[in-house]
Backbone as ProteinMPNN parsed JSONL, in Angstrom:
{"seq_chain_A": "MLTNSTTAAAMTTSLFRPIEATPLGRDVDRATALEKTDASRSENEVRKTFESVLGEMLFGQLLKGMRKTLGKPAYFYGGRAEEIFTQQLDQVLAEKISDASAEQFVAPMYDLFMLQRQ", "coords_chain_A": {"N_chain_A": [[3.989, -34.055, -27.382], [5.002, -34.07, -23.998], [7.426, -35.991, -22.359], [7.632, -38.026, -19.38], [10.142, -37.69, -18.153], [11.017, -35.238, -19.156], [9.063, -33.509, -18.142], [9.462, -33.847, -15.397], [12.049, -32.815, -15.162], [11.606, -30.146, -15.839], [9.933, -29.35, -13.773], [11.566, -29.612, -11.514], [13.509, -27.687, -11.937], [12.041, -25.343, -11.824], [11.081, -25.402, -9.261], [13.283, -25.345, -7.593], [14.846, -22.819, -7.49], [17.671, -20.68, -7.328], [18.204, -18.799, -4.37], [18.428, -15.376, -3.98], [21.005, -13.751, -2.339], [20.769, -11.435, 0.284], [22.254, -8.533, 1.606], [23.279, -8.506, 5.029], [23.169, -6.148, 6.457], [21.141, -4.657, 5.233], [18.838, -6.069, 6.002], [18.908, -5.672, 8.753], [18.605, -2.917, 8.855], [16.002, -2.708, 7.833], [14.582, -4.026, 9.872], [15.017, -2.357, 12.104], [13.779, -0.064, 11.16], [11.138, -0.946, 10.98], [10.618, -1.394, 13.698], [10.763, 1.224, 14.643], [8.612, 2.417, 13.282], [6.52, 0.906, 14.346], [6.734, 1.642, 17.033], [6.235, 4.412, 16.883], [3.701, 4.32, 15.794], [2.278, 3.001, 17.817], [2.617, 4.884, 19.825], [1.167, 7.02, 18.769], [-1.379, 5.854, 18.784], [-1.757, 5.532, 21.532], [-1.733, 8.188, 22.304], [-4.014, 9.185, 20.95], [-6.022, 7.631, 22.181], [-5.714, 8.445, 24.846], [-6.376, 11.164, 24.602], [-9.058, 10.973, 23.726], [-10.348, 9.541, 25.816], [-9.787, 11.053, 28.18], [-10.694, 13.595, 27.401], [-13.429, 13.106, 26.762], [-14.34, 12.217, 29.236], [-13.868, 14.43, 30.892], [-15.318, 16.561, 29.621], [-17.78, 15.346, 29.51], [-18.484, 15.141, 32.239], [-18.615, 17.851, 32.771], [-20.804, 18.676, 31.159], [-22.77, 17.11, 32.352], [-22.862, 18.211, 34.922], [-23.777, 20.75, 34.223], [-26.337, 20.133, 33.3], [-27.56, 19.353, 35.663], [-28.089, 21.737, 36.934], [-30.281, 22.714, 35.7], [-33.781, 22.748, 36.03], [-36.658, 20.515, 35.89], [-38.961, 21.096, 33.308], [-42.251, 22.557, 33.641], [-44.165, 22.148, 31.711], [-44.352, 20.266, 28.669], [-42.502, 18.167, 29.134], [-40.565, 15.365, 28.501], [-40.288, 13.06, 29.978], [-38.865, 9.902, 30.95], [-37.828, 9.161, 28.461], [-36.901, 11.556, 27.39], [-34.851, 12.101, 29.187], [-33.067, 10.0, 28.662], [-32.464, 10.554, 25.987], [-31.239, 13.042, 26.355], [-28.955, 12.301, 27.799], [-27.632, 10.752, 25.882], [-27.245, 12.712, 23.935], [-25.544, 14.438, 25.329], [-23.318, 12.756, 25.533], [-22.515, 12.505, 22.842], [-21.989, 15.198, 22.31], [-19.852, 15.617, 24.103], [-17.913, 13.952, 22.917], [-17.538, 15.288, 20.453], [-16.671, 17.844, 21.311], [-14.358, 17.096, 22.627], [-12.814, 16.078, 20.487], [-12.534, 18.427, 19.005], [-11.097, 20.144, 20.689], [-8.78, 18.863, 21.407], [-6.073, 19.305, 20.723], [-5.44, 21.814, 21.917], [-6.175, 21.581, 24.593], [-6.108, 18.943, 25.81], [-3.749, 17.812, 24.867], [-1.453, 19.112, 26.14], [-1.793, 17.993, 28.704], [-1.353, 15.312, 28.163], [1.338, 15.407, 27.415], [2.532, 16.153, 29.878], [1.834, 13.922, 31.35], [3.31, 11.916, 30.05], [5.903, 12.816, 30.589], [6.098, 12.32, 33.306], [6.126, 9.562, 33.313], [8.566, 8.888, 32.29]], "CA_chain_A": [[3.736, -34.362, -25.991], [6.183, -34.148, -23.157], [7.59, -37.253, -21.639], [7.72, -37.877, -17.93], [11.46, -37.199, -17.764], [11.057, -33.819, -19.499], [8.186, -32.832, -17.188], [10.127, -33.876, -14.097], [13.18, -31.897, -15.203], [11.07, -28.784, -15.839], [9.393, -29.074, -12.453], [12.642, -29.467, -10.538], [14.204, -26.417, -12.141], [11.191, -24.234, -11.396], [10.899, -25.451, -7.812], [14.525, -25.112, -6.868], [15.59, -21.681, -8.024], [18.6, -20.162, -6.31], [17.728, -17.638, -3.621], [19.41, -14.309, -4.027], [21.455, -13.362, -1.005], [20.667, -10.013, 0.581], [23.222, -8.169, 2.632], [22.741, -8.528, 6.377], [22.926, -4.77, 6.872], [19.844, -4.233, 4.726], [17.821, -6.684, 6.856], [18.946, -4.993, 10.052], [17.997, -1.6, 8.647], [14.55, -2.908, 7.718], [14.038, -4.392, 11.185], [14.981, -1.169, 12.963], [12.754, 0.836, 10.623], [9.839, -1.482, 11.393], [10.463, -1.134, 15.125], [10.491, 2.653, 14.816], [7.251, 2.708, 12.85], [5.621, 0.311, 15.327], [6.771, 2.465, 18.245], [5.546, 5.676, 16.625], [2.29, 4.005, 15.6], [1.683, 2.724, 19.119], [2.576, 6.139, 20.56], [0.028, 7.767, 18.237], [-2.6, 5.223, 19.272], [-1.87, 5.863, 22.954], [-2.083, 9.61, 22.381], [-5.422, 9.327, 20.548], [-6.853, 7.043, 23.225], [-5.622, 9.332, 26.001], [-7.15, 12.363, 24.308], [-10.493, 10.693, 23.663], [-10.868, 9.151, 27.128], [-9.724, 12.175, 29.107], [-11.575, 14.663, 26.928], [-14.834, 12.731, 26.911], [-14.665, 12.152, 30.652], [-13.895, 15.787, 31.418], [-16.43, 17.316, 29.066], [-19.007, 14.66, 29.912], [-18.8, 15.58, 33.596], [-18.989, 19.262, 32.67], [-22.183, 18.737, 30.661], [-23.637, 16.508, 33.371], [-23.029, 19.237, 35.954], [-24.627, 21.818, 33.697], [-27.719, 19.637, 33.226], [-28.123, 19.3, 37.009], [-28.529, 23.07, 37.343], [-31.578, 22.968, 35.091], [-34.898, 21.989, 36.596], [-37.566, 19.921, 34.908], [-40.0, 22.069, 32.944], [-43.609, 22.226, 34.061], [-44.876, 21.678, 30.521], [-43.564, 19.68, 27.585], [-41.426, 17.333, 29.636], [-40.659, 14.092, 27.804], [-40.159, 11.92, 30.876], [-37.635, 9.1, 30.903], [-37.295, 9.185, 27.089], [-36.128, 12.789, 27.244], [-33.633, 11.946, 29.988], [-32.161, 9.121, 27.914], [-31.992, 11.311, 24.823], [-30.32, 14.077, 26.831], [-27.695, 11.646, 28.137], [-26.971, 10.397, 24.623], [-26.829, 13.97, 23.323], [-24.361, 14.888, 26.063], [-22.203, 11.888, 25.17], [-22.073, 12.9, 21.5], [-21.382, 16.522, 22.434], [-18.548, 15.449, 24.758], [-16.996, 13.411, 21.903], [-17.24, 16.337, 19.478], [-15.867, 18.876, 21.971], [-13.046, 16.495, 22.869], [-12.092, 16.05, 19.21], [-12.239, 19.786, 18.564], [-10.171, 20.846, 21.574], [-7.738, 17.944, 21.857], [-4.743, 19.891, 20.56], [-5.201, 22.926, 22.823], [-6.505, 21.331, 25.984], [-5.713, 17.632, 26.321], [-2.379, 17.51, 24.457], [-0.501, 19.427, 27.209], [-1.947, 17.011, 29.783], [-0.679, 14.09, 27.711], [2.783, 15.635, 27.496], [2.902, 16.077, 31.292], [1.692, 12.505, 31.751], [4.433, 11.171, 29.501], [7.102, 13.229, 31.306], [6.106, 11.629, 34.596], [6.401, 8.133, 33.107], [9.956, 8.667, 31.86]], "C_chain_A": [[5.049, -34.452, -25.251], [6.244, -35.499, -22.469], [7.718, -36.977, -20.155], [9.064, -37.31, -17.481], [11.597, -35.707, -18.059], [10.236, -33.008, -18.511], [8.849, -32.762, -15.822], [11.285, -32.908, -14.067], [12.705, -30.449, -15.162], [10.553, -28.412, -14.465], [10.506, -28.854, -11.433], [13.374, -28.15, -10.718], [13.354, -25.243, -11.682], [10.993, -24.225, -9.878], [12.144, -25.047, -7.047], [15.348, -24.012, -7.527], [16.539, -21.178, -6.946], [18.033, -18.899, -5.663], [18.828, -16.593, -3.638], [19.759, -13.89, -2.604], [21.322, -11.853, -0.849], [21.68, -9.687, 1.658], [22.551, -8.101, 3.995], [22.4, -7.124, 6.861], [21.561, -4.268, 6.43], [18.721, -4.807, 5.588], [17.759, -6.009, 8.218], [18.31, -3.618, 9.94], [16.489, -1.703, 8.541], [13.931, -3.201, 9.078], [13.97, -3.178, 12.102], [13.949, -0.169, 12.471], [11.364, 0.363, 11.022], [9.595, -1.231, 12.876], [10.126, 0.32, 15.378], [9.064, 2.983, 14.402], [6.239, 2.103, 13.806], [5.577, 1.148, 16.591], [6.039, 3.779, 18.026], [4.055, 5.445, 16.425], [1.62, 3.756, 16.947], [1.625, 3.986, 19.957], [1.416, 7.004, 20.078], [-1.29, 7.182, 18.724], [-2.829, 5.543, 20.748], [-2.307, 7.31, 23.11], [-3.556, 9.821, 22.03], [-6.363, 8.783, 21.625], [-6.868, 7.926, 24.462], [-6.484, 10.562, 25.788], [-8.645, 12.085, 24.315], [-11.059, 10.369, 25.043], [-10.893, 10.34, 28.075], [-10.675, 13.287, 28.689], [-13.045, 14.335, 27.112], [-15.231, 12.678, 28.379], [-14.804, 13.56, 31.221], [-15.114, 16.557, 30.913], [-17.772, 16.653, 29.379], [-19.443, 15.063, 31.309], [-19.218, 17.048, 33.614], [-20.434, 19.4, 32.203], [-23.167, 18.165, 31.671], [-23.898, 17.502, 34.503], [-23.909, 20.385, 35.486], [-26.082, 21.379, 33.632], [-28.368, 19.592, 34.609], [-28.646, 20.652, 37.472], [-29.89, 23.416, 36.762], [-32.642, 22.124, 35.773], [-35.741, 21.381, 35.481], [-38.653, 20.936, 34.585], [-41.391, 21.586, 33.371], [-44.412, 21.65, 32.885], [-43.874, 21.119, 29.51], [-42.339, 18.922, 28.091], [-41.606, 15.934, 29.053], [-40.503, 12.871, 28.693], [-38.829, 11.211, 30.728], [-37.013, 9.101, 29.504], [-36.462, 10.439, 26.86], [-34.821, 12.712, 28.03], [-32.602, 11.079, 29.258], [-31.599, 9.846, 26.703], [-30.982, 12.368, 25.232], [-28.965, 13.482, 27.192], [-26.921, 11.269, 26.873], [-26.465, 11.639, 23.898], [-25.578, 14.504, 24.006], [-23.136, 14.046, 25.72], [-21.645, 12.274, 23.798], [-21.409, 14.275, 21.546], [-19.999, 16.445, 23.077], [-17.517, 14.898, 23.773], [-16.577, 14.492, 20.915], [-16.362, 17.424, 20.085], [-14.461, 18.356, 22.224], [-12.213, 16.456, 21.595], [-11.661, 17.451, 18.775], [-11.153, 20.449, 19.409], [-9.008, 19.987, 22.038], [-6.355, 18.58, 21.783], [-4.463, 20.979, 21.596], [-5.326, 22.538, 24.294], [-5.926, 20.03, 26.522], [-4.265, 17.295, 25.962], [-1.346, 17.924, 25.51], [-0.6, 18.469, 28.398], [-1.253, 15.706, 29.424], [0.829, 14.246, 27.818], [3.269, 15.565, 28.943], [2.831, 14.644, 31.805], [2.88, 11.692, 31.263], [5.754, 11.554, 30.163], [7.217, 12.525, 32.639], [6.471, 10.16, 34.441], [7.856, 7.866, 32.76], [10.924, 8.769, 32.994]], "O_chain_A": [[6.071, -34.856, -25.805], [5.228, -36.059, -22.058], [7.891, -35.834, -19.732], [9.118, -36.531, -16.53], [12.23, -34.985, -17.29], [10.663, -31.935, -18.086], [8.8, -31.724, -15.161], [11.499, -32.238, -13.057], [13.336, -29.611, -14.517], [10.717, -27.271, -14.032], [10.385, -27.985, -10.57], [13.817, -27.555, -9.736], [13.891, -24.247, -11.198], [10.766, -23.172, -9.282], [12.053, -24.466, -5.966], [16.427, -24.27, -8.06], [16.218, -21.252, -5.76], [17.456, -18.045, -6.337], [19.991, -16.877, -3.352], [18.872, -13.701, -1.771], [21.711, -11.089, -1.732], [21.929, -10.51, 2.539], [21.396, -7.69, 4.107], [21.434, -6.942, 7.602], [20.897, -3.537, 7.165], [17.751, -4.108, 5.877], [16.678, -5.801, 8.767], [17.564, -3.199, 10.825], [15.77, -0.875, 9.099], [12.865, -2.675, 9.398], [12.977, -2.987, 12.803], [13.309, 0.506, 13.277], [10.506, 1.176, 11.364], [8.479, -0.891, 13.269], [9.293, 0.626, 16.232], [8.378, 3.742, 15.088], [5.2, 2.71, 14.062], [4.507, 1.348, 17.166], [5.294, 4.218, 18.902], [3.236, 6.268, 16.832], [0.518, 4.246, 17.192], [0.684, 4.161, 20.73], [0.751, 7.653, 20.886], [-2.219, 7.925, 19.043], [-3.96, 5.794, 21.166], [-3.151, 7.624, 23.949], [-4.265, 10.546, 22.728], [-7.378, 9.404, 21.941], [-7.921, 8.134, 25.064], [-7.236, 10.963, 26.677], [-9.419, 12.877, 24.853], [-12.127, 10.862, 25.406], [-11.916, 10.606, 28.707], [-11.38, 13.855, 29.523], [-13.822, 15.176, 27.564], [-16.348, 13.058, 28.729], [-15.753, 13.846, 31.951], [-15.856, 17.137, 31.706], [-18.788, 17.338, 29.499], [-20.626, 15.3, 31.549], [-20.086, 17.436, 34.396], [-21.205, 20.159, 32.79], [-24.274, 18.682, 31.826], [-25.025, 17.618, 34.985], [-24.695, 20.929, 36.262], [-26.977, 22.186, 33.886], [-29.581, 19.768, 34.73], [-29.546, 20.715, 38.31], [-30.578, 24.304, 37.267], [-32.435, 20.944, 36.057], [-35.565, 21.687, 34.301], [-39.205, 21.566, 35.487], [-41.662, 20.388, 33.45], [-45.243, 20.761, 33.073], [-42.696, 21.475, 29.518], [-41.256, 19.038, 27.517], [-42.704, 15.38, 29.112], [-40.582, 11.745, 28.202], [-37.805, 11.823, 30.424], [-35.79, 9.046, 29.379], [-35.423, 10.381, 26.202], [-33.794, 13.213, 27.573], [-31.412, 11.394, 29.244], [-30.403, 9.766, 26.423], [-29.982, 12.574, 24.545], [-27.932, 14.093, 26.92], [-25.704, 11.445, 26.805], [-25.381, 11.622, 23.315], [-24.654, 14.971, 23.339], [-22.029, 14.577, 25.626], [-20.43, 12.356, 23.624], [-20.386, 14.494, 20.897], [-19.076, 17.134, 22.643], [-16.364, 15.33, 23.788], [-15.399, 14.604, 20.576], [-15.411, 17.878, 19.448], [-13.484, 19.086, 22.056], [-11.024, 16.772, 21.627], [-10.565, 17.639, 18.247], [-10.367, 21.24, 18.888], [-8.314, 20.358, 22.985], [-5.548, 18.405, 22.697], [-3.346, 21.056, 22.107], [-4.649, 23.113, 25.146], [-5.312, 20.024, 27.59], [-3.616, 16.552, 26.699], [-0.421, 17.151, 25.763], [0.412, 18.169, 29.031], [-0.638, 15.067, 30.278], [1.523, 13.329, 28.258], [4.317, 14.975, 29.208], [3.669, 14.214, 32.598], [3.401, 10.859, 32.004], [6.641, 10.71, 30.291], [8.317, 12.168, 33.061], [7.065, 9.573, 35.345], [8.335, 6.743, 32.916], [12.128, 8.608, 32.794]]}, "name": "protein", "num_of_chains": 1, "seq": "MLTNSTTAAAMTTSLFRPIEATPLGRDVDRATALEKTDASRSENEVRKTFESVLGEMLFGQLLKGMRKTLGKPAYFYGGRAEEIFTQQLDQVLAEKISDASAEQFVAPMYDLFMLQRQ"}
């Protein structure tokens, strides 16, 4: 069995270990690397949000305008349920079209937007 003095000595040595000193330059390098990754991450998030919002708004309005040109059919019209389904379908289509064409269509708009902000 261990005595109280032996237990206390073992606990103090395990609790108070010397901390290894790291060079200050390494910490500064880590901090700048973290700032760069945060800035690039936030720029990517802004770009994705810009592409999704602008693309969905643009293509959503395009689909909405196309739906207005169509009249209601005389037969097999679903009423308000069909109108709601059509709106939801247009929303999903706008999201898909926006994702598919973001690089060719919305990315140049984002670049122009960012040039104006600088």
